[in-house]
N, C-alpha and C positions, 0 to 999 in steps of 0.2 A: 581489630579487624577493620579494614577500610570499607568505604561504602560499596565499592564494586564487588568486593568479596561478600559483603553482607547481602547484597541484592541476589547474587547467585545462590547463597546459602538459604535465603528466604524461599526462593522457588523450590529448591530441593527439599526443604523442610515440609512445605505444603504439599509437594508431590508425594512424599513418603507417607503422609497420613491421610491423603485424599481417599474417600470423599468427606472424612471428618474435618471439622473446622478447627482452627487455632485462633484464640483471642489475641488482640493486640497486646494485652497485658502479659500473656504467656510468652509471646514472641519477644517482647521487650526484655523480660527476664532471661530468656534463652540467649539473647545476643548482647545483653548488658548495655542496653540503651533505653531511652525513654519511650513510652507508648506513642508520644507525638512523632518521634523519629521513625518508629516502625510504620505509622500511618502514612507519613510522607513517602517512605520507601515503597510501600504497597501501592500508593497512588501513582508513583513513577512507573512501577511495573505495569499497572493497569493502562496507563497512557501509552506505554510501549506495546500494548496489545497482548500482554500475558493474561490469560483468562482466569483472573482471580475475582471471586465474588464475596460480598459481605452478606453474612446471614444474621438477621436480627434476632434478638431474644436473649434470655439469660444464658442459654447454652450455645449461643451463636458465636460467630467469629468470622475468620476469613478462610475460604476454601478454594482449591484450585481444581479446574476441570482437567483431569489427567488425560482424557481422550483428545483434548485439543492442545496439548503441549508436547514439546520434544524432550527426550532424555538428553543428558549431556552429549554434545555434538563434537565429533572428531574433526573440527574445523581448525586449520592452522591460523595464526595471526595474519600471515600474508594473504590467505584466502579471504579472511574477513575484510581486510583493507581493500582487496581487489573488488569485492562486492560494493564497498562504499564508493570507490572510484567509478565503477560501472553506473551506480545510481546518479552520479553527476550528469551522465548522458541522458538520464530519464527526466531531467528538469523540464517542465512544461508538457509532459506526456500524460496520458490517462493513468499511467502506472507509477508515477513518482511517489504518491502517498502510500500505496500498498507496498512498494519496494522498500521505502524507509521503515515501515512497520515490520516487514519480514526481516530486515537486517537487525533491528533492535531485538526482535524475538530470538534470533540466533545468538547474538552477543550476550543476551541475558542468561542463556543456558550454557555458555562456554565455561569450562573449568576456570577457576579464578586466575590462575597463573597465565593461561592463554589469553583470557580477556584483558588482563593488565598489559600484556605484551602487545596485543592488538591496538590498544589505546596509545601505547608509546610509539608504535610504528606509524599509526595514523597521524600523530603529531609531527612526523617528519615528512609528510606528503602535503604538498600545496598545489592548488589548481588555480589557473588564471582564467577569468571570465566565467560566464554561466553556460549552462547546457543549451539545448535548442530553445529559441525564443518563442515559438508558437505555443500559446497556452491552450489547454483543453479544458473547457468549463467542467466542473465536477458533475453538474446535472447531466451533461452529455455522456460522460464516462459511466455514470450510474444507469442511464437509459440503455446504453449498449449492453451492460451486464444484465440488467433486468428485462431487456427486450421490450421496451416501451416506445410507443410512437412519440415523436417530438414535434412541437410547433416552433419553428425558428424564424428569426429575422436575419436575413443574410444579405451581405453587400457583395456584388460581383467585382471583377477586377477594375471596372470603371467607377465603382463607388455607388452604383444604383442599387437601391434596397428593395427587398420583397419579403413577404411573409408566406411561409409554406409549411405544410405538414409533411414530415418525412418519416420513413421507417428505417431506423438505424440497423445495419447488419454487420458493421465492423470498422476497421481502421486501415489506412495506409500511412506509413510514416517514413521520413528520411531524416537526415541530419539538420534540415532547416525547418520543415513544416510537418504538421500532422493533419490528416484529412479524415473527416467522418464520411464513411461510405454508407449511403442510404438510398432507398427507393424514394424518389421524389414524386409525390402524387400530383403536383402541379404540372410536371413535364411527362409523367408516366414512364419514367426510365430510371435506371440506376445511375447515381451521380456521386461525385466526390466533392465535399464541401470543406474548404480550408478552415480550420477551427478558429483562426484569429479573425476571420471575417464574419463569424457568428455574433451578431450584435444583441440578440435576445433569444432566450430559449425557455420553453415550458414543456414539462412532461405531461402527456395525456394518459388517459386510462387504458387506451387500446394496447393490445399485446401484439408484438411483431412475430409473424410466423415465417417470413422469408429467410432463406439462407443465400450465401453467395460464394463464388469462387473467383480468384484473380482473373481467370479466363473470361469472366463476364464483362470485364472492362477492356477498353482498347489500349492495353499496355503490353509491350513485348514480355512474354512469359519469363524470359531469362533475367529480367530486371526485378522480378518480384520473388521474395523469399518468405515462406510461411514460418512463423515462430514455432519452435519445437521445445518441448520440456525434457527431451532426452539428448 
């Protein structure tokens, strides 16, 4: 059994017995490899975002949170590669990291044959250049998700800097830049801050209560599309 097949089989083995744990020694005997190999495999799955936990003690081992995992997914190899190509466009956005984790979770639960074919197909796809160049600092992305006020050091288009407290409410993004949409306490208005001009950022303890709509900004409504999950 190759490693791709074994990773898939490990997830399914732990899912089948969840919430009971399996020890590394038991799994090593089951898959005819060393305990060290099993621990490396489990570590790789954990890094990919699969919710596997180590339970200490004589009767402990590794267990999988079934409620937070997917059963085998009916995803074709071409669909998996399409997601990987789409992730290329996420480079520099607030969702590049979560997108990569989501893809690894899906590939981890693909049936072994489809996963192997997806890897073969991906090896035949090559991209030139990077995605959007504008970086979004992780602390900014976290603050928008957690609804925390930020103190930012910001440089305007002429390079003049200022420090201000802002209440993040969302993002605007295009193929070149991402903008943090936030209520600026210094100006007393809703503003867009280009994320590559944010020189310093610190999350504060205050919670943001404001919401926003694209119509709150002076942008023609036909140019703005909301993200949909359907």
